[in-house]
C-alpha positions in Angstrom: 7.7 10.6 -24.2 6.2 7.5 -24.0 2.1 8.3 -23.1 -0.1 5.4 -21.7 -2.6 5.7 -24.2 -3.4 5.4 -27.4 -5.9 8.8 -28.8 -3.8 11.1 -29.6 -4.6 14.9 -28.7 -4.7 18.0 -30.7 -4.8 21.3 -28.7 -5.3 24.8 -30.5 -3.2 27.5 -29.7 -4.1 31.1 -29.0 -3.9 33.9 -26.9 -3.3 32.1 -23.8 -1.5 28.9 -25.1 1.4 30.8 -27.3 4.1 31.8 -25.2 6.8 28.9 -24.8 6.9 27.3 -21.4 2.8 27.4 -22.0 3.7 25.3 -25.4 5.6 23.1 -23.5 4.3 22.2 -20.0 0.7 21.2 -22.8 3.1 18.7 -24.4 4.3 17.3 -20.8 0.4 17.5 -19.9 -0.3 15.0 -22.7 -0.6 17.1 -26.5 0.9 15.3 -29.5 -0.4 17.4 -32.1 -0.6 21.3 -32.1 -3.1 23.3 -34.3 -2.6 26.3 -35.6 -5.7 27.9 -36.4 -4.8 30.6 -39.8 -8.2 31.9 -39.2 -6.5 33.6 -36.2 -3.3 33.5 -36.6 -0.6 35.9 -38.6 2.4 34.8 -40.4 4.9 36.2 -38.2 2.8 34.4 -34.8 2.6 30.8 -37.3 6.4 31.4 -37.9 7.1 31.4 -34.2 4.8 29.1 -33.0 6.1 26.4 -35.0 9.9 27.1 -34.6 9.0 27.1 -30.6 6.7 23.2 -30.9 10.5 22.2 -32.8 12.0 23.6 -30.1 10.0 21.6 -27.6 10.2 18.6 -29.8 14.4 18.5 -29.8 14.0 19.0 -25.7 12.3 16.6 -25.3 13.6 14.4 -27.8 10.7 13.0 -29.7 8.1 14.0 -32.7 5.3 16.1 -32.4 3.2 16.9 -35.0 2.0 20.6 -36.4 -1.3 20.9 -37.8 -2.3 24.1 -40.1 -5.8 24.8 -40.0 -6.5 26.7 -43.3 -9.4 29.3 -43.0 -11.6 28.8 -46.2 -14.4 30.7 -47.6 -16.5 32.5 -45.3 -19.7 34.6 -46.2 -21.0 37.5 -45.2 -23.7 39.8 -45.4 -23.2 43.7 -46.3 -23.8 46.7 -43.7 -26.7 48.0 -42.2 -27.8 51.5 -42.0 -28.3 51.4 -38.3 -25.5 49.0 -37.7 -28.6 46.3 -37.3 -32.2 45.2 -37.7 -35.2 43.4 -36.4 -36.6 41.0 -39.2 -39.9 38.9 -38.1 -40.7 35.4 -38.8 -43.1 35.4 -41.7 -41.6 38.7 -43.8 -39.8 38.4 -47.2 -36.8 39.7 -46.8 -34.4 40.8 -49.9 -30.4 40.2 -50.8 -29.2 42.0 -53.4 -25.6 43.0 -54.7 -26.3 46.8 -54.8 -23.5 47.3 -51.9 -26.2 49.9 -50.6 -26.7 50.0 -46.5 -29.2 47.4 -46.0 -32.3 48.5 -43.9 -35.1 46.1 -42.6 -36.6 44.5 -45.9 -33.3 44.2 -47.8 -29.2 43.9 -47.7 -26.3 43.8 -49.8 -24.6 40.3 -50.1 -21.4 40.4 -51.6 -20.5 37.0 -53.0 -21.9 36.8 -56.6 -21.6 33.1 -56.6 -24.3 32.5 -54.3 -26.6 34.2 -56.5 -25.7 32.3 -59.0 -26.2 29.0 -57.7 -28.9 29.3 -54.7 -32.6 28.3 -56.2 -35.7 28.1 -53.8 -36.4 26.2 -50.8 -32.3 26.7 -50.5 -32.3 27.3 -46.7 -29.8 30.5 -46.0 -28.7 30.9 -41.8 -27.1 34.0 -40.1 -25.6 34.1 -37.5 -24.4 30.3 -36.7 -28.1 29.5 -37.3 -29.9 32.2 -34.7 -31.6 34.1 -38.0 -32.9 31.4 -40.4 -34.8 32.1 -43.8 -36.0 30.0 -46.8 -35.9 31.0 -50.5 -38.7 32.3 -52.2 -36.9 33.3 -55.5 -33.7 33.5 -57.0 -32.0 35.2 -60.0 -29.0 37.3 -61.3 -29.1 40.1 -59.3 -31.6 39.3 -56.1 -32.6 36.7 -53.6 -36.0 36.9 -52.2 -36.5 34.7 -49.0 -39.1 34.3 -46.3 -37.8 34.6 -42.9 -38.5 31.1 -40.9 -36.8 32.0 -37.7 -37.0 36.1 -37.0 -34.2 37.8 -34.9 -31.7 40.5 -35.3 -29.3 40.8 -38.1 -26.4 43.4 -37.7 -23.4 44.4 -39.9 -20.7 41.2 -41.5 -22.7 38.2 -39.9 -22.0 35.4 -41.4 -23.9 33.2 -44.1 -24.4 29.5 -44.4 -26.0 27.5 -46.6 -26.4 24.4 -46.3 -28.6 22.8 -49.1 -26.9 24.5 -51.2 -23.6 23.2 -53.4 -21.2 26.6 -54.1 -19.1 26.6 -57.5 -16.2 28.1 -55.4 -13.0 26.4 -54.7 -12.1 26.0 -50.7 -8.9 27.9 -51.1 -9.6 31.4 -51.0 -6.4 34.2 -52.1 -5.8 34.4 -48.2 -5.8 30.3 -47.8 -3.4 30.3 -50.7 -1.1 32.4 -48.9 -1.5 30.9 -45.4 -1.2 27.6 -47.3 2.2 28.6 -49.0 3.6 29.7 -45.2 2.0 26.4 -43.7 4.4 24.9 -46.2 7.9 26.8 -45.3 7.7 26.7 -41.9 7.0 22.5 -42.4 3.5 22.2 -41.3 2.8 18.3 -41.0 -0.8 18.6 -41.8 -2.8 20.8 -43.6 -6.9 21.2 -42.9 -8.8 22.0 -45.5 -12.0 23.9 -44.6 -15.1 24.3 -46.4 -14.8 20.8 -48.2 -17.6 20.1 -50.4 -16.7 17.2 -52.8 -13.5 15.4 -53.5 -12.6 17.3 -55.8 -11.8 19.8 -53.2 -9.3 17.7 -51.7 -7.6 16.8 -54.8 -7.2 20.2 -55.8 -5.3 21.0 -52.3 -2.8 17.8 -53.1 -2.1 18.8 -56.3 -0.8 22.4 -54.9 0.4 20.6 -51.8 2.5 17.9 -53.9 3.2 15.5 -50.9 4.8 18.5 -48.4 2.1 17.4 -45.7 -0.7 15.5 -45.5 -4.3 17.0 -46.1 -7.4 16.1 -43.1 -9.9 17.2 -45.0 -12.8 18.7 -42.5 -16.2 17.3 -42.6 -18.6 20.3 -42.0 -21.0 20.7 -44.7 -24.3 18.7 -45.7 -22.9 18.2 -49.5 -19.6 16.5 -47.7 -21.3 13.8 -45.7 -23.6 13.1 -49.5 -19.5 12.5 -50.9 -18.3 11.3 -47.7 -17.1 8.0 -49.8 -15.6 9.7 -52.2 -13.9 12.2 -49.7 -12.3 9.4 -47.6 -10.9 8.4 -50.7 -9.1 11.1 -51.6 -7.9 12.4 -48.4 -5.5 12.0 -46.0 -7.3 12.2 -42.8 -10.2 13.9 -41.6 -11.7 16.0 -38.6 -15.3 15.6 -37.8 -16.1 19.6 -37.2 -19.2 19.1 -35.3 -19.6 23.2 -34.6 -20.3 23.9 -37.8 -22.1 20.7 -39.1 -24.2 21.4 -36.2 -25.2 25.0 -37.4 -25.8 23.5 -41.1 -27.9 20.3 -40.3 -30.0 19.4 -37.4 -28.0 19.0 -34.4 -29.5 15.9 -33.1 -27.9 14.3 -36.5 -24.5 15.0 -35.6 -23.9 12.1 -33.0 -24.8 9.9 -35.8 -23.3 11.1 -38.4 -19.7 11.7 -36.2 -19.8 7.7 -35.9 -20.2 7.2 -39.3 -17.6 9.3 -40.7 -15.0 7.8 -37.9 -16.3 4.2 -38.7 -15.6 4.7 -42.7 -12.3 6.6 -41.9 -11.4 3.8 -39.8 -12.1 1.2 -42.6 -9.9 3.5 -44.9 -6.9 3.1 -42.7 -7.1 7.0 -42.3 -7.0 9.6 -38.9 -9.9 10.9 -37.7 -10.0 13.5 -35.6 -13.4 14.4 -33.5 -13.1 18.1 -32.7 -15.3 21.2 -31.4 -16.7 21.7 -27.6 -15.3 18.4 -26.2 -14.9 20.0 -22.6 -16.2 23.6 -24.0 -17.1 24.6 -19.9 -13.4 24.2 -19.2 -12.9 28.0 -21.0 -13.8 29.3 -18.4 -13.9 26.2 -15.6 -11.3 24.2 -14.2 -13.8 21.3 -14.2 -15.8 19.8 -17.2 -19.2 18.8 -17.1 -20.2 15.3 -16.7 -21.5 15.4 -20.1 -18.7 16.8 -21.7 -16.5 13.6 -20.2 -19.0 11.2 -21.7 -18.7 13.2 -25.2 -15.0 12.5 -24.9 -15.4 8.9 -23.9 -17.5 8.4 -26.4 -14.9 9.2 -29.3 -12.3 7.1 -27.6 -14.8 4.1 -26.8 -15.2 4.6 -31.0 -11.7 4.2 -31.8 -10.9 8.2 -33.0 -7.5 8.3 -34.0 -7.4 12.1 -32.0 -9.3 14.0 -29.5 -9.4 17.8 -30.3 -9.9 21.1 -28.3 -10.4 24.7 -29.6 -11.3 27.2 -27.5 -10.5 25.8 -24.5 -6.6 25.6 -25.4 -7.1 28.4 -27.1 -8.4 30.9 -24.8 -9.9 29.4 -22.0 -8.6 30.1 -18.4 -7.5 26.7 -17.8 -5.1 25.2 -21.1 -3.0 22.8 -19.0 -5.8 21.7 -16.9 -7.7 20.9 -20.1 -5.2 19.1 -21.6 -4.6 17.0 -18.3 -8.1 15.9 -18.0 -8.5 14.8 -21.7 -5.7 12.9 -20.7 -7.1 11.3 -17.6 -10.3 10.8 -19.6 -8.5 9.5 -22.4 -6.6 6.7 -19.9 -9.6 5.9 -18.4 -11.3 4.7 -20.9 -8.8 2.6 -22.8 -8.1 1.1 -19.3 -11.7 0.1 -19.1 -12.9 -3.7 -18.9 -15.4 -3.1 -22.3 -12.7 -1.1 -24.2 -11.2 -3.8 -26.4 -14.9 -4.9 -27.3 -16.1 -2.4 -28.2 -13.5 -0.5 -30.0 -13.5 -3.9 -32.0 -17.3 -3.9 -32.8 -16.7 -2.4 -35.8 -16.3 -5.1 -38.6 -12.9 -4.1 -41.4 -12.3 -5.9 -43.5 -9.1 -5.9 -44.6 -8.4 -4.4 -48.4 -6.7 -7.1 -50.7 -3.2 -5.7 -50.5 -0.3 -7.1 -49.3 0.5 -4.6 -46.8 -3.3 -5.0 -45.2 -2.5 -9.0 -45.2 1.0 -7.8 -43.1 -1.2 -5.9 -40.9 -3.4 -8.6 -40.2 -1.7 -10.6 -40.0 0.4 -8.9 -37.4 -2.4 -8.5 -35.3 -3.5 -12.2 -35.9 0.2 -13.1 -34.4 0.2 -10.6 -30.9 -3.0 -12.2 -30.2 -1.8 -15.7 -30.7 1.4 -15.5 -29.3 1.2 -12.6 -26.7 4.2 -10.7 -27.9 4.6 -6.8 -26.1 4.9 -4.9 -29.1 4.8 -4.4 -33.1 7.6 -2.2 -34.8 6.8 -1.0 -38.1 9.7 0.2 -40.7 8.4 2.9 -42.4 9.3 5.1 -44.6 5.9 6.8 -45.8 4.1 5.8 -42.5 1.5 3.8 -44.7 2.7 0.5 -42.7 2.3 1.9 -39.8 -1.0 3.4 -40.4 -2.3 0.0 -41.9 -1.6 -1.7 -38.7 -2.5 1.0 -36.4 -6.0 0.4 -38.5 -6.4 -3.0 -36.6 -6.2 -1.3 -33.2 -4.1 -4.0 -31.4 -4.2 -3.8 -27.6 -0.6 -3.6 -27.4 1.8 -0.8 -28.7 3.0 -0.2 -32.3 6.2 1.4 -32.8 7.0 3.0 -35.9 10.3 3.1 -36.6 11.9 5.4 -39.6 14.6 7.5 -40.8 12.9 10.8 -41.7 11.5 13.2 -39.3 8.6 14.7 -41.2 7.0 10.7 -41.3 7.5 10.9 -37.9 5.8 13.9 -37.3 2.9 13.2 -39.3 2.1 9.9 -37.6 1.9 11.8 -34.2 -2.0 12.2 -35.0 -2.4 8.3 -35.6 -3.8 6.4 -32.9 -1.5 4.2 -31.0 1.8 4.7 -33.0 4.9 5.5 -30.9 7.7 6.9 -33.7 10.8 6.7 -33.0 13.7 8.2 -35.5 16.6 5.6 -36.8 18.3 4.8 -39.8 17.8 2.2 -42.2 19.0 -1.3 -41.6 21.8 -2.7 -43.6 20.0 -6.0 -43.8 17.3 -8.1 -42.3 19.7 -9.3 -39.5 20.4 -5.7 -38.5 16.7 -4.9 -38.6 16.0 -7.0 -36.5 18.5 -6.3 -34.0 17.5 -2.6 -34.5 14.2 -3.0 -33.6 14.3 -5.5 -30.9 16.9 -2.9 -29.1 14.4 0.0 -30.1 11.4 -2.2 -28.1 14.0 -3.0 -24.9 15.5 0.4 -24.3 12.2 2.1 -24.6 10.7 -0.3 -22.0 8.1 -1.6 -24.4 9.3 -5.0 -24.5 11.1 -7.1 -21.4 13.5 -10.1 -21.5 12.0 -13.3 -22.7 9.0 -11.5 -24.6 8.3 -11.4 -28.1 8.0 -8.7 -30.9 6.3 -8.7 -34.2 8.3 -6.6 -37.0 7.1 -5.9 -40.4 8.9 -4.5 -43.4 9.6 -4.3 -46.9 11.7 -6.4 -49.0 14.4 -4.8 -50.7 15.0 -2.5 -47.5 14.3 1.5 -47.9 11.7 0.4 -50.7 8.7 3.0 -50.0 5.6 1.1 -50.3 6.6 -2.3 -50.0 5.6 -4.1 -47.0 5.6 -7.4 -47.5 7.5 -9.1 -44.6 6.7 -10.0 -41.0 9.0 -11.4 -38.4 8.5 -12.3 -35.0 11.5 -12.1 -32.9 12.1 -12.9 -28.7 14.3 -10.6 -26.8 17.0 -11.5 -24.3 18.5 -9.8 -21.6 20.6 -7.6 -23.6 17.4 -6.3 -25.7 18.7 -8.2 -28.9 17.3 -11.3 -30.9 17.2 -14.5 -28.4 19.7 -16.1 -29.8 22.3 -13.8 -31.4 25.8 -13.5 -29.9 27.0 -10.3 -29.9 30.4 -9.4 -28.3 28.9 -7.2 -25.9 30.6 -4.3 -24.9 27.6 -1.8 -23.3 29.2 1.5 -23.6 26.9 4.8 -23.2 24.0 3.0 -23.6 25.0 2.3 -27.4 23.3 -0.8 -29.5 26.2 -3.3 -29.8 27.4 -4.4 -32.7 28.1 -7.9 -34.5 31.3 -8.4 -35.6 31.0 -11.8 -36.7 31.2 -12.1 -40.3 28.7 -13.3 -42.6 28.1 -16.8 -43.4 28.7 -18.2 -46.4 26.5 -19.0 -49.4 26.4 -22.2 -50.6 28.0 -22.6 -54.4 
């Protein structure tokens, strides 16, 4: 199903959107990738959701992406004698490992790595930052902190440590079990929570071993400090603004969103902007004007995808929310200023053959005014490099591998088509022009730019670019086939190949 926009839409599945008919309606409304949140989804439910997504994909004969989001480590307080207690600003409060029920002066914290890592001056945020403390003393057995912002603390509330780098893996035992399930059901992307450093991404990629792409969630201050190394290590990234806004001053989040988006785009890797994009539509059929502007900003910045969380998972209007996000994105991309703003970022090419081909394809498309760019790609890397240039015309990824097509559903501007490897260069051009013609991307007389690697079918060998014009049959101009239009099949050129000079 061809979308009239370049930015992609990711929707989280949940109680409001797990029924097969709702998933199909969400797809028709505009969803390109479905997110399965493993924090709230059991294994049997996850299997059923992925099976439904693949059924919808088969029914509509197009690729749909599946993103499985791992929970990551969660740090929680112990329990209190009365279930809750009040702490006041200026008081001292102690965390220990006794396991005893807490009081207004202390509580058990069942996470030994925290006691080894915190240091005086570190901030402790409780219940999504509603309560704030500052560490005064720390040791093996306990932590003494001054209450900066007081309030009610209750059983099992979450604890965040924005100033502390913890010596823990982002993959808990639960995450490893969830990851194993996600890979077995064929998830295309794995979202990795609690990323602190590049080594966290490298560890996950080593376990995944190419069976899915890794989307690193940027949600901790330590990840911001190592953002360049993390971007070098990951396959894609998510600006997880909810957790980022808890652990950092909220006024910094918009600037960080733009910074991370620029860096990911420069690397030619997909970037997703997430959290509270149309939050009010969880319970209202219309968004606020501020939310519309928020979505528009991400689109103007050239983000690859924009994501809905609770709005589609538990909201009252999941389909209407997708329709609204789709309308906003389309309106922005048709705005006269869109092309100028999306190309305001200077993206110098990486000195590789693939980047040179991508830049050349973009330049040719602007000079000759072609209708589409077609990329033969086995791994998706060729299409990624072309999408990095943000050309203002369709980019079609031609691949024989279903998993590659599904991963590319997260990438800006890419329309994916499953097709067999061409037999030779002439067949390559014929396949490309015919696919563009039958998909209504190009009309007779218009041109297309085709990129591929020679020898054909060799992954990572993008080294050729071809300009072709399409005739009234959807074939390269000047091609004279024995044309028999039966059942929409591509005509076969039965002429013998020319003899090579001796």
